[in-house]
TORKOL-4160 file (C-alpha; in steps of 0.2 Angstrom, whole numbers, padded with zeros to 4 digits, m for minus):
381
<pt num="1" X="m0001" Y="m0116" Z="m0017"/>
<pt num="2" X="0017" Y="m0114" Z="m0022"/>
<pt num="3" X="0025" Y="m0097" Z="m0026"/>
<pt num="4" X="0028" Y="m0103" Z="m0044"/>
<pt num="5" X="0009" Y="m0106" Z="m0046"/>
<pt num="6" X="0004" Y="m0089" Z="m0039"/>
<pt num="7" X="0016" Y="m0081" Z="m0051"/>
<pt num="8" X="0009" Y="m0090" Z="m0066"/>
<pt num="9" X="m0008" Y="m0085" Z="m0061"/>
<pt num="10" X="m0003" Y="m0067" Z="m0059"/>
<pt num="11" X="0005" Y="m0066" Z="m0076"/>
<pt num="12" X="m0010" Y="m0075" Z="m0084"/>
<pt num="13" X="m0023" Y="m0064" Z="m0076"/>
<pt num="14" X="m0015" Y="m0047" Z="m0073"/>
<pt num="15" X="m0028" Y="m0034" Z="m0078"/>
<pt num="16" X="m0017" Y="m0025" Z="m0091"/>
<pt num="17" X="m0029" Y="m0010" Z="m0093"/>
<pt num="18" X="m0024" Y="m0004" Z="m0075"/>
<pt num="19" X="m0006" Y="0002" Z="m0074"/>
<pt num="20" X="0005" Y="0014" Z="m0064"/>
<pt num="21" X="m0001" Y="0025" Z="m0050"/>
<pt num="22" X="m0016" Y="0034" Z="m0056"/>
<pt num="23" X="m0032" Y="0023" Z="m0055"/>
<pt num="24" X="m0049" Y="0031" Z="m0054"/>
<pt num="25" X="m0067" Y="0026" Z="m0057"/>
<pt num="26" X="m0065" Y="0030" Z="m0075"/>
<pt num="27" X="m0052" Y="0016" Z="m0076"/>
<pt num="28" X="m0062" Y="0003" Z="m0067"/>
<pt num="29" X="m0080" Y="0006" Z="m0073"/>
<pt num="30" X="m0077" Y="m0003" Z="m0090"/>
<pt num="31" X="m0070" Y="m0018" Z="m0080"/>
<pt num="32" X="m0085" Y="m0018" Z="m0068"/>
<pt num="33" X="m0097" Y="m0019" Z="m0083"/>
<pt num="34" X="m0088" Y="m0035" Z="m0089"/>
<pt num="35" X="m0087" Y="m0045" Z="m0073"/>
<pt num="36" X="m0102" Y="m0056" Z="m0077"/>
<pt num="37" X="m0115" Y="m0064" Z="m0068"/>
<pt num="38" X="m0104" Y="m0072" Z="m0054"/>
<pt num="39" X="m0100" Y="m0055" Z="m0047"/>
<pt num="40" X="m0114" Y="m0044" Z="m0040"/>
<pt num="41" X="m0109" Y="m0026" Z="m0044"/>
<pt num="42" X="m0119" Y="m0012" Z="m0035"/>
<pt num="43" X="m0118" Y="0006" Z="m0031"/>
<pt num="44" X="m0117" Y="0007" Z="m0012"/>
<pt num="45" X="m0116" Y="0026" Z="m0011"/>
<pt num="46" X="m0109" Y="0042" Z="m0018"/>
<pt num="47" X="m0094" Y="0053" Z="m0013"/>
<pt num="48" X="m0094" Y="0071" Z="m0008"/>
<pt num="49" X="m0094" Y="0076" Z="m0027"/>
<pt num="50" X="m0107" Y="0063" Z="m0031"/>
<pt num="51" X="m0096" Y="0050" Z="m0039"/>
<pt num="52" X="m0101" Y="0032" Z="m0037"/>
<pt num="53" X="m0094" Y="0021" Z="m0024"/>
<pt num="54" X="m0095" Y="0003" Z="m0030"/>
<pt num="55" X="m0097" Y="m0013" Z="m0020"/>
<pt num="56" X="m0093" Y="m0031" Z="m0028"/>
<pt num="57" X="m0099" Y="m0047" Z="m0020"/>
<pt num="58" X="m0091" Y="m0064" Z="m0026"/>
<pt num="59" X="m0091" Y="m0081" Z="m0018"/>
<pt num="60" X="m0104" Y="m0092" Z="m0009"/>
<pt num="61" X="m0095" Y="m0098" Z="0007"/>
<pt num="62" X="m0099" Y="m0094" Z="0025"/>
<pt num="63" X="m0083" Y="m0086" Z="0029"/>
<pt num="64" X="m0085" Y="m0067" Z="0025"/>
<pt num="65" X="m0071" Y="m0056" Z="0020"/>
<pt num="66" X="m0073" Y="m0037" Z="0018"/>
<pt num="67" X="m0059" Y="m0028" Z="0007"/>
<pt num="68" X="m0058" Y="m0010" Z="0004"/>
<pt num="69" X="m0045" Y="0000" Z="m0006"/>
<pt num="70" X="m0041" Y="0018" Z="m0010"/>
<pt num="71" X="m0048" Y="0025" Z="0006"/>
<pt num="72" X="m0033" Y="0036" Z="0003"/>
<pt num="73" X="m0036" Y="0041" Z="m0016"/>
<pt num="74" X="m0018" Y="0041" Z="m0020"/>
<pt num="75" X="m0015" Y="0023" Z="m0014"/>
<pt num="76" X="m0019" Y="0013" Z="m0029"/>
<pt num="77" X="m0008" Y="m0003" Z="m0029"/>
<pt num="78" X="m0020" Y="m0013" Z="m0019"/>
<pt num="79" X="m0034" Y="m0009" Z="m0031"/>
<pt num="80" X="m0024" Y="m0015" Z="m0046"/>
<pt num="81" X="m0021" Y="m0031" Z="m0037"/>
<pt num="82" X="m0040" Y="m0033" Z="m0033"/>
<pt num="83" X="m0044" Y="m0033" Z="m0051"/>
<pt num="84" X="m0030" Y="m0046" Z="m0055"/>
<pt num="85" X="m0038" Y="m0057" Z="m0041"/>
<pt num="86" X="m0055" Y="m0055" Z="m0048"/>
<pt num="87" X="m0049" Y="m0060" Z="m0065"/>
<pt num="88" X="m0041" Y="m0075" Z="m0058"/>
<pt num="89" X="m0058" Y="m0080" Z="m0049"/>
<pt num="90" X="m0068" Y="m0078" Z="m0065"/>
<pt num="91" X="m0056" Y="m0086" Z="m0078"/>
<pt num="92" X="m0047" Y="m0100" Z="m0068"/>
<pt num="93" X="m0052" Y="m0114" Z="m0057"/>
<pt num="94" X="m0037" Y="m0113" Z="m0046"/>
<pt num="95" X="m0046" Y="m0103" Z="m0033"/>
<pt num="96" X="m0063" Y="m0111" Z="m0034"/>
<pt num="97" X="m0060" Y="m0118" Z="m0016"/>
<pt num="98" X="m0059" Y="m0100" Z="m0010"/>
<pt num="99" X="m0076" Y="m0095" Z="m0018"/>
<pt num="100" X="m0084" Y="m0111" Z="m0011"/>
<pt num="101" X="m0078" Y="m0107" Z="0007"/>
<pt num="102" X="m0078" Y="m0088" Z="0007"/>
<pt num="103" X="m0089" Y="m0074" Z="0002"/>
<pt num="104" X="m0079" Y="m0058" Z="m0002"/>
<pt num="105" X="m0086" Y="m0040" Z="m0002"/>
<pt num="106" X="m0074" Y="m0028" Z="m0011"/>
<pt num="107" X="m0075" Y="m0009" Z="m0012"/>
<pt num="108" X="m0062" Y="m0006" Z="m0025"/>
<pt num="109" X="m0061" Y="0013" Z="m0023"/>
<pt num="110" X="m0069" Y="0020" Z="m0007"/>
<pt num="111" X="m0063" Y="0038" Z="m0010"/>
<pt num="112" X="m0066" Y="0041" Z="m0029"/>
<pt num="113" X="m0064" Y="0060" Z="m0027"/>
<pt num="114" X="m0047" Y="0058" Z="m0019"/>
<pt num="115" X="m0043" Y="0045" Z="m0032"/>
<pt num="116" X="m0047" Y="0058" Z="m0046"/>
<pt num="117" X="m0037" Y="0072" Z="m0038"/>
<pt num="118" X="m0023" Y="0060" Z="m0033"/>
<pt num="119" X="m0024" Y="0065" Z="m0015"/>
<pt num="120" X="m0024" Y="0056" Z="0002"/>
<pt num="121" X="m0040" Y="0065" Z="0008"/>
<pt num="122" X="m0057" Y="0067" Z="0001"/>
<pt num="123" X="m0065" Y="0082" Z="m0007"/>
<pt num="124" X="m0069" Y="0089" Z="0010"/>
<pt num="125" X="m0051" Y="0088" Z="0015"/>
<pt num="126" X="m0054" Y="0074" Z="0027"/>
<pt num="127" X="m0043" Y="0059" Z="0030"/>
<pt num="128" X="m0056" Y="0045" Z="0030"/>
<pt num="129" X="m0045" Y="0034" Z="0040"/>
<pt num="130" X="m0047" Y="0047" Z="0055"/>
<pt num="131" X="m0066" Y="0047" Z="0053"/>
<pt num="132" X="m0071" Y="0030" Z="0060"/>
<pt num="133" X="m0079" Y="0038" Z="0075"/>
<pt num="134" X="m0086" Y="0054" Z="0069"/>
<pt num="135" X="m0093" Y="0047" Z="0052"/>
<pt num="136" X="m0093" Y="0064" Z="0046"/>
<pt num="137" X="m0091" Y="0060" Z="0028"/>
<pt num="138" X="m0102" Y="0051" Z="0015"/>
<pt num="139" X="m0088" Y="0039" Z="0011"/>
<pt num="140" X="m0085" Y="0034" Z="0029"/>
<pt num="141" X="m0104" Y="0031" Z="0031"/>
<pt num="142" X="m0104" Y="0020" Z="0016"/>
<pt num="143" X="m0090" Y="0009" Z="0023"/>
<pt num="144" X="m0098" Y="0008" Z="0040"/>
<pt num="145" X="m0115" Y="0003" Z="0032"/>
<pt num="146" X="m0107" Y="m0011" Z="0022"/>
<pt num="147" X="m0098" Y="m0017" Z="0038"/>
<pt num="148" X="m0114" Y="m0018" Z="0048"/>
<pt num="149" X="m0124" Y="m0026" Z="0034"/>
<pt num="150" X="m0111" Y="m0039" Z="0027"/>
<pt num="151" X="m0105" Y="m0043" Z="0045"/>
<pt num="152" X="m0087" Y="m0049" Z="0040"/>
<pt num="153" X="m0077" Y="m0062" Z="0049"/>
<pt num="154" X="m0061" Y="m0054" Z="0042"/>
<pt num="155" X="m0057" Y="m0036" Z="0036"/>
<pt num="156" X="m0043" Y="m0031" Z="0024"/>
<pt num="157" X="m0039" Y="m0013" Z="0025"/>
<pt num="158" X="m0029" Y="m0009" Z="0009"/>
<pt num="159" X="m0017" Y="0005" Z="0008"/>
<pt num="160" X="0000" Y="0011" Z="0000"/>
<pt num="161" X="0015" Y="0018" Z="0009"/>
<pt num="162" X="0029" Y="0030" Z="0005"/>
<pt num="163" X="0046" Y="0025" Z="m0001"/>
<pt num="164" X="0054" Y="0031" Z="0015"/>
<pt num="165" X="0050" Y="0015" Z="0025"/>
<pt num="166" X="0063" Y="0002" Z="0029"/>
<pt num="167" X="0060" Y="m0015" Z="0037"/>
<pt num="168" X="0069" Y="m0011" Z="0054"/>
<pt num="169" X="0084" Y="0000" Z="0055"/>
<pt num="170" X="0092" Y="m0008" Z="0039"/>
<pt num="171" X="0095" Y="m0004" Z="0021"/>
<pt num="172" X="0081" Y="m0016" Z="0016"/>
<pt num="173" X="0065" Y="m0007" Z="0010"/>
<pt num="174" X="0049" Y="m0011" Z="0017"/>
<pt num="175" X="0041" Y="m0017" Z="0001"/>
<pt num="176" X="0026" Y="m0023" Z="0010"/>
<pt num="177" X="0020" Y="m0019" Z="0028"/>
<pt num="178" X="0006" Y="m0026" Z="0038"/>
<pt num="179" X="m0002" Y="m0022" Z="0055"/>
<pt num="180" X="m0014" Y="m0031" Z="0066"/>
<pt num="181" X="m0021" Y="m0015" Z="0074"/>
<pt num="182" X="m0023" Y="m0012" Z="0092"/>
<pt num="183" X="m0041" Y="m0012" Z="0099"/>
<pt num="184" X="m0037" Y="m0004" Z="0116"/>
<pt num="185" X="m0026" Y="0009" Z="0124"/>
<pt num="186" X="m0015" Y="m0005" Z="0131"/>
<pt num="187" X="m0012" Y="m0013" Z="0114"/>
<pt num="188" X="m0018" Y="m0029" Z="0122"/>
<pt num="189" X="m0015" Y="m0045" Z="0111"/>
<pt num="190" X="m0033" Y="m0050" Z="0111"/>
<pt num="191" X="m0040" Y="m0066" Z="0103"/>
<pt num="192" X="m0046" Y="m0058" Z="0087"/>
<pt num="193" X="m0029" Y="m0048" Z="0085"/>
<pt num="194" X="m0021" Y="m0065" Z="0087"/>
<pt num="195" X="m0031" Y="m0071" Z="0072"/>
<pt num="196" X="m0025" Y="m0056" Z="0062"/>
<pt num="197" X="m0007" Y="m0059" Z="0067"/>
<pt num="198" X="m0008" Y="m0077" Z="0062"/>
<pt num="199" X="m0014" Y="m0073" Z="0045"/>
<pt num="200" X="0000" Y="m0060" Z="0043"/>
<pt num="201" X="0012" Y="m0072" Z="0049"/>
<pt num="202" X="0007" Y="m0084" Z="0035"/>
<pt num="203" X="0008" Y="m0070" Z="0022"/>
<pt num="204" X="0025" Y="m0065" Z="0028"/>
<pt num="205" X="0031" Y="m0083" Z="0027"/>
<pt num="206" X="0026" Y="m0083" Z="0009"/>
<pt num="207" X="0034" Y="m0066" Z="0005"/>
<pt num="208" X="0051" Y="m0070" Z="0013"/>
<pt num="209" X="0054" Y="m0083" Z="m0001"/>
<pt num="210" X="0052" Y="m0069" Z="m0013"/>
<pt num="211" X="0058" Y="m0053" Z="m0004"/>
<pt num="212" X="0068" Y="m0059" Z="0011"/>
<pt num="213" X="0070" Y="m0046" Z="0024"/>
<pt num="214" X="0058" Y="m0033" Z="0015"/>
<pt num="215" X="0042" Y="m0035" Z="0025"/>
<pt num="216" X="0038" Y="m0024" Z="0040"/>
<pt num="217" X="0025" Y="m0020" Z="0053"/>
<pt num="218" X="0018" Y="m0004" Z="0058"/>
<pt num="219" X="0018" Y="0002" Z="0076"/>
<pt num="220" X="0002" Y="m0003" Z="0084"/>
<pt num="221" X="m0002" Y="0013" Z="0094"/>
<pt num="222" X="m0020" Y="0014" Z="0097"/>
<pt num="223" X="m0032" Y="0027" Z="0088"/>
<pt num="224" X="m0050" Y="0023" Z="0089"/>
<pt num="225" X="m0053" Y="0036" Z="0075"/>
<pt num="226" X="m0044" Y="0024" Z="0063"/>
<pt num="227" X="m0055" Y="0012" Z="0054"/>
<pt num="228" X="m0044" Y="m0003" Z="0057"/>
<pt num="229" X="m0043" Y="0001" Z="0076"/>
<pt num="230" X="m0062" Y="0003" Z="0076"/>
<pt num="231" X="m0066" Y="m0013" Z="0068"/>
<pt num="232" X="m0053" Y="m0022" Z="0078"/>
<pt num="233" X="m0061" Y="m0014" Z="0094"/>
<pt num="234" X="m0078" Y="m0022" Z="0088"/>
<pt num="235" X="m0069" Y="m0039" Z="0088"/>
<pt num="236" X="m0067" Y="m0042" Z="0070"/>
<pt num="237" X="m0050" Y="m0048" Z="0065"/>
<pt num="238" X="m0043" Y="m0034" Z="0054"/>
<pt num="239" X="m0027" Y="m0033" Z="0044"/>
<pt num="240" X="m0019" Y="m0017" Z="0037"/>
<pt num="241" X="m0010" Y="m0020" Z="0021"/>
<pt num="242" X="0003" Y="m0007" Z="0015"/>
<pt num="243" X="0010" Y="m0008" Z="m0003"/>
<pt num="244" X="0027" Y="m0001" Z="m0002"/>
<pt num="245" X="0043" Y="0001" Z="m0013"/>
<pt num="246" X="0053" Y="m0012" Z="m0022"/>
<pt num="247" X="0069" Y="m0006" Z="m0031"/>
<pt num="248" X="0066" Y="0005" Z="m0046"/>
<pt num="249" X="0047" Y="0001" Z="m0045"/>
<pt num="250" X="0040" Y="0018" Z="m0045"/>
<pt num="251" X="0025" Y="0012" Z="m0055"/>
<pt num="252" X="0022" Y="m0001" Z="m0041"/>
<pt num="253" X="0020" Y="m0015" Z="m0053"/>
<pt num="254" X="0032" Y="m0027" Z="m0044"/>
<pt num="255" X="0023" Y="m0023" Z="m0028"/>
<pt num="256" X="0006" Y="m0026" Z="m0036"/>
<pt num="257" X="0011" Y="m0044" Z="m0039"/>
<pt num="258" X="0017" Y="m0046" Z="m0021"/>
<pt num="259" X="0000" Y="m0039" Z="m0015"/>
<pt num="260" X="m0009" Y="m0051" Z="m0026"/>
<pt num="261" X="0002" Y="m0065" Z="m0019"/>
<pt num="262" X="m0003" Y="m0059" Z="m0001"/>
<pt num="263" X="m0021" Y="m0060" Z="m0006"/>
<pt num="264" X="m0020" Y="m0077" Z="m0012"/>
<pt num="265" X="m0009" Y="m0085" Z="0002"/>
<pt num="266" X="m0021" Y="m0077" Z="0015"/>
<pt num="267" X="m0037" Y="m0082" Z="0007"/>
<pt num="268" X="m0031" Y="m0099" Z="0004"/>
<pt num="269" X="m0026" Y="m0100" Z="0023"/>
<pt num="270" X="m0043" Y="m0094" Z="0028"/>
<pt num="271" X="m0051" Y="m0106" Z="0016"/>
<pt num="272" X="m0042" Y="m0121" Z="0023"/>
<pt num="273" X="m0041" Y="m0118" Z="0041"/>
<pt num="274" X="m0051" Y="m0114" Z="0057"/>
<pt num="275" X="m0040" Y="m0100" Z="0063"/>
<pt num="276" X="m0039" Y="m0098" Z="0081"/>
<pt num="277" X="m0025" Y="m0087" Z="0083"/>
<pt num="278" X="m0014" Y="m0100" Z="0092"/>
<pt num="279" X="0000" Y="m0098" Z="0079"/>
<pt num="280" X="0001" Y="m0079" Z="0081"/>
<pt num="281" X="0019" Y="m0078" Z="0088"/>
<pt num="282" X="0028" Y="m0077" Z="0071"/>
<pt num="283" X="0020" Y="m0060" Z="0069"/>
<pt num="284" X="0032" Y="m0053" Z="0082"/>
<pt num="285" X="0047" Y="m0059" Z="0072"/>
<pt num="286" X="0043" Y="m0046" Z="0058"/>
<pt num="287" X="0053" Y="m0030" Z="0061"/>
<pt num="288" X="0045" Y="m0014" Z="0064"/>
<pt num="289" X="0045" Y="0000" Z="0050"/>
<pt num="290" X="0058" Y="0013" Z="0052"/>
<pt num="291" X="0060" Y="0029" Z="0041"/>
<pt num="292" X="0078" Y="0026" Z="0035"/>
<pt num="293" X="0076" Y="0029" Z="0016"/>
<pt num="294" X="0076" Y="0043" Z="0004"/>
<pt num="295" X="0074" Y="0041" Z="m0015"/>
<pt num="296" X="0091" Y="0048" Z="m0018"/>
<pt num="297" X="0106" Y="0052" Z="m0007"/>
<pt num="298" X="0121" Y="0061" Z="m0014"/>
<pt num="299" X="0136" Y="0056" Z="m0003"/>
<pt num="300" X="0152" Y="0066" Z="0000"/>
<pt num="301" X="0146" Y="0083" Z="m0007"/>
<pt num="302" X="0158" Y="0098" Z="m0004"/>
<pt num="303" X="0149" Y="0111" Z="0006"/>
<pt num="304" X="0164" Y="0121" Z="0012"/>
<pt num="305" X="0183" Y="0121" Z="0013"/>
<pt num="306" X="0188" Y="0103" Z="0017"/>
<pt num="307" X="0170" Y="0099" Z="0023"/>
<pt num="308" X="0157" Y="0087" Z="0015"/>
<pt num="309" X="0139" Y="0082" Z="0019"/>
<pt num="310" X="0126" Y="0071" Z="0011"/>
<pt num="311" X="0111" Y="0077" Z="0002"/>
<pt num="312" X="0094" Y="0069" Z="0004"/>
<pt num="313" X="0082" Y="0070" Z="m0011"/>
<pt num="314" X="0063" Y="0064" Z="m0010"/>
<pt num="315" X="0052" Y="0063" Z="m0026"/>
<pt num="316" X="0037" Y="0073" Z="m0026"/>
<pt num="317" X="0022" Y="0065" Z="m0034"/>
<pt num="318" X="0011" Y="0077" Z="m0045"/>
<pt num="319" X="m0004" Y="0073" Z="m0056"/>
<pt num="320" X="0000" Y="0081" Z="m0074"/>
<pt num="321" X="m0011" Y="0077" Z="m0089"/>
<pt num="322" X="m0019" Y="0062" Z="m0080"/>
<pt num="323" X="m0002" Y="0054" Z="m0076"/>
<pt num="324" X="0009" Y="0054" Z="m0061"/>
<pt num="325" X="0025" Y="0063" Z="m0063"/>
<pt num="326" X="0040" Y="0063" Z="m0051"/>
<pt num="327" X="0050" Y="0078" Z="m0046"/>
<pt num="328" X="0066" Y="0076" Z="m0036"/>
<pt num="329" X="0067" Y="0089" Z="m0021"/>
<pt num="330" X="0081" Y="0091" Z="m0009"/>
<pt num="331" X="0075" Y="0088" Z="0009"/>
<pt num="332" X="0091" Y="0088" Z="0019"/>
<pt num="333" X="0109" Y="0093" Z="0018"/>
<pt num="334" X="0118" Y="0085" Z="0033"/>
<pt num="335" X="0127" Y="0069" Z="0038"/>
<pt num="336" X="0115" Y="0055" Z="0034"/>
<pt num="337" X="0126" Y="0040" Z="0039"/>
<pt num="338" X="0110" Y="0032" Z="0047"/>
<pt num="339" X="0100" Y="0034" Z="0031"/>
<pt num="340" X="0100" Y="0025" Z="0014"/>
<pt num="341" X="0095" Y="0030" Z="m0003"/>
<pt num="342" X="0085" Y="0019" Z="m0016"/>
<pt num="343" X="0098" Y="0027" Z="m0027"/>
<pt num="344" X="0115" Y="0033" Z="m0021"/>
<pt num="345" X="0127" Y="0045" Z="m0030"/>
<pt num="346" X="0145" Y="0048" Z="m0024"/>
<pt num="347" X="0150" Y="0066" Z="m0027"/>
<pt num="348" X="0168" Y="0062" Z="m0022"/>
<pt num="349" X="0171" Y="0078" Z="m0013"/>
<pt num="350" X="0165" Y="0089" Z="m0028"/>
<pt num="351" X="0152" Y="0103" Z="m0026"/>
<pt num="352" X="0134" Y="0099" Z="m0031"/>
<pt num="353" X="0127" Y="0113" Z="m0041"/>
<pt num="354" X="0110" Y="0118" Z="m0048"/>
<pt num="355" X="0105" Y="0122" Z="m0066"/>
<pt num="356" X="0112" Y="0139" Z="m0063"/>
<pt num="357" X="0129" Y="0132" Z="m0057"/>
<pt num="358" X="0125" Y="0138" Z="m0039"/>
<pt num="359" X="0127" Y="0127" Z="m0024"/>
<pt num="360" X="0111" Y="0117" Z="m0022"/>
<pt num="361" X="0100" Y="0121" Z="m0007"/>
<pt num="362" X="0086" Y="0113" Z="0003"/>
<pt num="363" X="0070" Y="0114" Z="m0008"/>
<pt num="364" X="0079" Y="0114" Z="m0024"/>
<pt num="365" X="0068" Y="0104" Z="m0036"/>
<pt num="366" X="0074" Y="0098" Z="m0053"/>
<pt num="367" X="0078" Y="0082" Z="m0062"/>
<pt num="368" X="0097" Y="0084" Z="m0062"/>
<pt num="369" X="0111" Y="0091" Z="m0053"/>
<pt num="370" X="0129" Y="0096" Z="m0059"/>
<pt num="371" X="0144" Y="0087" Z="m0052"/>
<pt num="372" X="0161" Y="0090" Z="m0059"/>
<pt num="373" X="0154" Y="0098" Z="m0074"/>
<pt num="374" X="0143" Y="0083" Z="m0078"/>
<pt num="375" X="0124" Y="0083" Z="m0077"/>
<pt num="376" X="0118" Y="0069" Z="m0066"/>
<pt num="377" X="0100" Y="0063" Z="m0067"/>
<pt num="378" X="0091" Y="0061" Z="m0051"/>
<pt num="379" X="0076" Y="0051" Z="m0057"/>
<pt num="380" X="0077" Y="0032" Z="m0057"/>
<pt num="381" X="0073" Y="0025" Z="m0074"/>
């Protein structure tokens, strides 16, 4: 399927009721009730605070794909794209080949308590992605139960990443990142890892036509407590998806479309091929993620007589009145030649002042600074 075709499908079937960063059960439940007879919707368990965890089954094929999103409650971009994908399945014939070849089992929000509180962790303050062995949390047990009963051939572990990541040591943001997790301490390139790598290589090939040099891979250090490593360790090809930052896209709506594109390109590939992993080597051409970005860097700020430094600012995400608001906070004041800002401001040797006309300091948090008597906005619009 061509890029233009995928874009057309996205624009036609985007679920407009889901928008921005705050996505909870309250947002998806009306959609679940309208999916119709072609999607089996079931409550597969409950969270710590007794919120429902939903499972959706669609398709009739022999190739089984398990997809789960919002294991970390504040990582919602992949959830939005899942409902865009479901709309496409139900309202368009373009992907009927996928549903004939594949059966998909989708958990749209694994961590509903974390989603509502907009936190990474669950209500017991546990990172579910470090609970794959202990299975100490109800949400972890739900995922494990579905994994055992559904017996997937492929796993999609769907996440979101911060704005700090670059694709290699470059000024290119890692807008999407992937990983074929390790399955042993030696990070052996095993046959099922090769299958995951081959699929990632296909997605990367598609994405390079849209966001060249803006795809990264994570370090594959092994941690059996992580879900992806555990499933890979059990010889199920598993792919980590990370929805990252595109320029000025703090609502993650551009990234949403790119995740949707990745879903379709990978599912089409699974549908049309017997994947052996023989074409895995392109995976190693994808640069590893580095932490080279801040949301804002103010360059050449006067900090003393004939002395300048750079000021690094990172946005803090806060849930206020059921909406995510961003608050700029100064993280560093130093030479930042090896770093990049999604937004850069040149102080031209002037002092950078706070709202009280004092020199800014680390941890200063406000939406503006004062440079040469002008208020300079720090938030990207």
